[in-house]
C-alpha positions as CSV (number, residue, x, y, z in Angstrom):
1,X,-30.6,-60.5,-7.7
2,X,-27.5,-59.3,-4.5
3,X,-25.1,-58.7,-7.5
4,X,-27.8,-56.8,-9.7
5,X,-28.7,-54.4,-6.6
6,X,-25.0,-54.1,-5.5
7,X,-24.4,-52.9,-9.1
8,X,-27.6,-50.8,-8.8
9,X,-26.4,-49.1,-5.9
10,X,-22.9,-48.7,-7.1
11,X,-23.8,-47.1,-10.6
12,X,-26.2,-44.7,-7.5
13,X,-23.0,-43.8,-5.7
14,X,-21.1,-42.7,-8.4
15,X,-23.8,-40.5,-10.1
16,X,-24.0,-39.0,-7.0
17,X,-20.8,-38.6,-6.7
18,X,-20.0,-36.8,-9.9
19,X,-23.4,-34.5,-9.6
20,X,-21.7,-33.1,-6.6
21,X,-18.2,-32.7,-8.0
22,X,-19.2,-31.7,-11.1
23,X,-21.6,-28.7,-10.1
24,X,-19.4,-27.2,-8.0
25,X,-16.4,-27.6,-10.4
26,X,-18.3,-25.8,-12.8
27,X,-19.2,-22.9,-11.0
28,X,-15.8,-22.7,-9.4
29,X,-14.6,-22.9,-13.1
30,X,-17.3,-20.0,-14.0
31,X,-16.3,-17.8,-10.9
32,X,-12.5,-18.1,-12.1
33,X,-13.5,-17.2,-16.0
34,X,-16.0,-14.2,-15.5
35,X,-14.4,-11.0,-13.3
36,X,-17.2,-10.0,-10.5
37,X,-16.6,-6.4,-11.6
38,X,-19.0,-7.1,-15.1
39,X,-21.8,-8.5,-13.3
40,X,-22.4,-5.3,-11.7
41,X,-21.8,-3.1,-14.9
42,X,-24.5,-5.7,-16.1
43,X,-26.8,-4.2,-13.4
44,X,-26.5,-0.8,-13.5
45,X,-29.7,0.7,-14.3
46,X,-29.3,2.5,-17.7
47,X,-31.8,2.3,-20.9
48,X,-30.9,-0.3,-23.7
49,X,-30.2,2.7,-26.1
50,X,-27.0,3.5,-24.1
51,X,-25.8,-0.3,-23.5
52,X,-25.5,-1.4,-27.4
53,X,-23.1,-3.8,-27.9
54,X,-20.7,-4.2,-24.9
55,X,-17.2,-5.0,-25.8
56,X,-15.7,-6.8,-22.9
57,X,-11.3,-6.7,-22.0
58,X,-9.6,-8.0,-19.2
59,X,-5.6,-7.1,-18.1
60,X,-3.7,-8.7,-15.7
61,X,-4.6,-10.8,-13.4
62,X,-6.7,-10.3,-9.9
63,X,-4.1,-11.2,-7.1
64,X,-2.5,-8.5,-8.5
65,X,0.7,-10.8,-9.4
66,X,2.9,-8.6,-11.2
67,X,0.1,-6.5,-12.8
68,X,-3.6,-5.4,-11.2
69,X,-6.7,-6.5,-13.1
70,X,-7.8,-3.9,-15.5
71,X,-11.0,-4.1,-16.3
72,X,-12.6,-2.2,-19.8
73,X,-15.9,-2.1,-21.0
74,X,-16.7,-0.2,-24.5
75,X,-20.5,0.2,-25.6
76,X,-22.4,2.2,-27.9
77,X,-25.6,4.7,-27.4
78,X,-27.9,5.9,-29.6
79,X,-28.1,9.0,-28.4
80,X,-26.1,11.8,-27.2
81,X,-22.9,12.3,-25.1
82,X,-24.9,14.9,-23.1
83,X,-27.4,12.5,-21.8
84,X,-25.7,9.1,-22.5
85,X,-23.8,10.6,-19.4
86,X,-26.6,11.7,-17.6
87,X,-28.3,8.3,-17.5
88,X,-24.6,6.6,-16.6
89,X,-23.9,9.2,-14.1
90,X,-28.1,8.3,-12.4
91,X,-27.0,4.5,-12.6
92,X,-23.7,5.1,-11.5
93,X,-24.7,6.9,-7.9
94,X,-27.9,4.2,-7.7
95,X,-25.5,1.4,-7.6
96,X,-23.3,2.6,-4.4
97,X,-20.4,5.0,-7.1
98,X,-19.6,8.2,-6.0
99,X,-17.4,10.9,-7.9
100,X,-13.8,11.1,-7.5
101,X,-12.8,14.3,-7.9
102,X,-9.0,13.8,-8.3
103,X,-5.9,15.6,-10.4
104,X,-5.8,13.3,-13.7
105,X,-8.9,12.7,-14.4
106,X,-8.2,12.5,-17.3
107,X,-4.9,12.2,-17.3
108,X,-4.8,14.1,-20.8
109,X,-7.2,16.6,-21.8
110,X,-9.6,14.4,-23.9
111,X,-13.1,15.4,-25.6
112,X,-16.6,14.6,-24.7
113,X,-17.5,14.3,-20.9
114,X,-15.0,12.5,-18.4
115,X,-15.7,11.3,-14.9
116,X,-14.1,9.3,-12.7
117,X,-15.8,7.6,-9.8
118,X,-15.2,5.6,-6.3
119,X,-16.5,2.0,-4.3
120,X,-14.5,1.0,-2.0
121,X,-11.8,-1.1,-3.5
122,X,-12.4,0.2,-7.0
123,X,-11.9,3.1,-9.2
124,X,-13.5,3.6,-12.4
125,X,-13.3,5.6,-15.2
126,X,-15.9,6.4,-17.3
127,X,-15.7,8.8,-21.0
128,X,-18.4,9.4,-22.8
129,X,-17.9,10.9,-26.0
130,X,-19.3,11.4,-30.2
131,X,-18.3,8.3,-31.9
132,X,-15.1,9.0,-35.0
133,X,-17.9,7.3,-37.3
134,X,-15.0,6.4,-40.1
135,X,-16.4,5.1,-43.0
136,X,-14.9,1.6,-43.8
137,X,-11.4,2.0,-45.5
138,X,-11.9,1.3,-49.5
139,X,-9.0,-1.2,-51.3
140,X,-6.4,1.1,-52.5
141,X,-7.8,4.2,-50.9
142,X,-6.2,5.9,-47.5
143,X,-8.9,4.6,-44.1
144,X,-9.1,9.0,-42.6
145,X,-10.2,10.6,-46.2
146,X,-8.3,13.8,-46.5
147,X,-9.8,17.4,-44.9
148,X,-10.8,19.2,-48.0
149,X,-13.3,15.5,-49.3
150,X,-16.5,15.6,-48.4
151,X,-18.2,14.2,-46.7
152,X,-19.6,10.6,-47.0
153,X,-23.4,10.1,-46.1
154,X,-22.5,7.8,-43.9
155,X,-20.4,9.6,-42.0
156,X,-23.0,13.4,-42.1
157,X,-25.5,10.4,-40.9
158,X,-23.3,9.9,-37.8
159,X,-25.5,9.9,-34.2
160,X,-25.5,8.4,-30.9
161,X,-21.8,8.5,-28.7
162,X,-19.4,5.9,-27.3
163,X,-19.1,5.1,-24.1
164,X,-15.4,3.6,-22.7
165,X,-15.5,2.4,-18.7
166,X,-12.2,0.9,-17.1
167,X,-12.2,-0.6,-13.3
168,X,-9.2,-0.7,-11.6
169,X,-8.2,-2.1,-7.9
170,X,-7.4,1.8,-5.9
171,X,-4.7,0.0,-4.3
172,X,-3.2,0.3,-8.0
173,X,-4.3,3.6,-9.1
174,X,-1.5,5.9,-9.1
175,X,-4.2,8.5,-8.3
176,X,-4.7,6.6,-5.0
177,X,-1.7,7.6,-3.4
178,X,0.5,10.7,-2.6
179,X,1.4,12.8,-5.7
180,X,5.3,14.1,-6.0
181,X,5.1,18.3,-5.1
182,X,7.6,21.1,-7.0
183,X,7.2,22.8,-4.0
184,X,10.3,24.6,-3.5
185,X,10.4,24.5,-0.3
186,X,10.0,20.6,0.0
187,X,13.3,20.6,-2.7
188,X,15.9,22.0,-0.8
189,X,18.4,24.0,-2.0
190,X,19.4,23.8,-6.1
191,X,22.8,21.7,-5.6
192,X,24.2,23.3,-9.1
193,X,22.6,27.6,-8.3
194,X,23.3,29.4,-11.2
195,X,26.4,32.1,-10.7
196,X,26.4,35.6,-12.3
197,X,29.7,36.5,-11.9
198,X,32.9,34.7,-12.1
199,X,34.5,33.4,-9.4
200,X,37.8,33.2,-10.1
201,X,37.5,36.9,-11.3
202,X,39.6,38.4,-13.6
203,X,41.9,36.2,-15.3
204,X,46.0,36.3,-13.7
205,X,48.6,38.1,-16.5
206,X,50.7,35.5,-17.2
207,X,54.7,36.3,-16.6
208,X,56.8,37.8,-19.7
């Protein structure tokens, strides 16, 4: 009887240790594998039609070793880019994001609605535009039809919009740093000035 009690007690202690150790380990692995920024994006108060089929991508690492983490999310919207941009802007403001008026936003001119936002140590780029809606390529045919080709029914019925969000650490965003200036007063004199006249004058005639 004593041995059975000890065996049962030992089993209970072993199960308790496993459970107490497994739960923190599970939540720790889940925390490391799931970026909390995506949880924040999940909590944005946008309607279901504006967040269809989200696709997430992560590069870099959260400790900024060599490369800081870059979070990218692409979703589809069932309505126009203008209406989609409005609901996302309202949701970002409600979540504590502030519009960020900064140069290089966007870095290159893009079609659609491109805005930048900032919250604490994060920056966010929001790009809402019309989807490309290219039909899938057919064997032996080019992926992009020539301009003279008539539009296919699938392309003609293309509606909605495409939403892209990029979230960076502010410390890794070049736009948070002072930008170089091309003011002549800050560059000093040109070390290689352009000469309008020959400083050596007329060539010296050689002795005959």
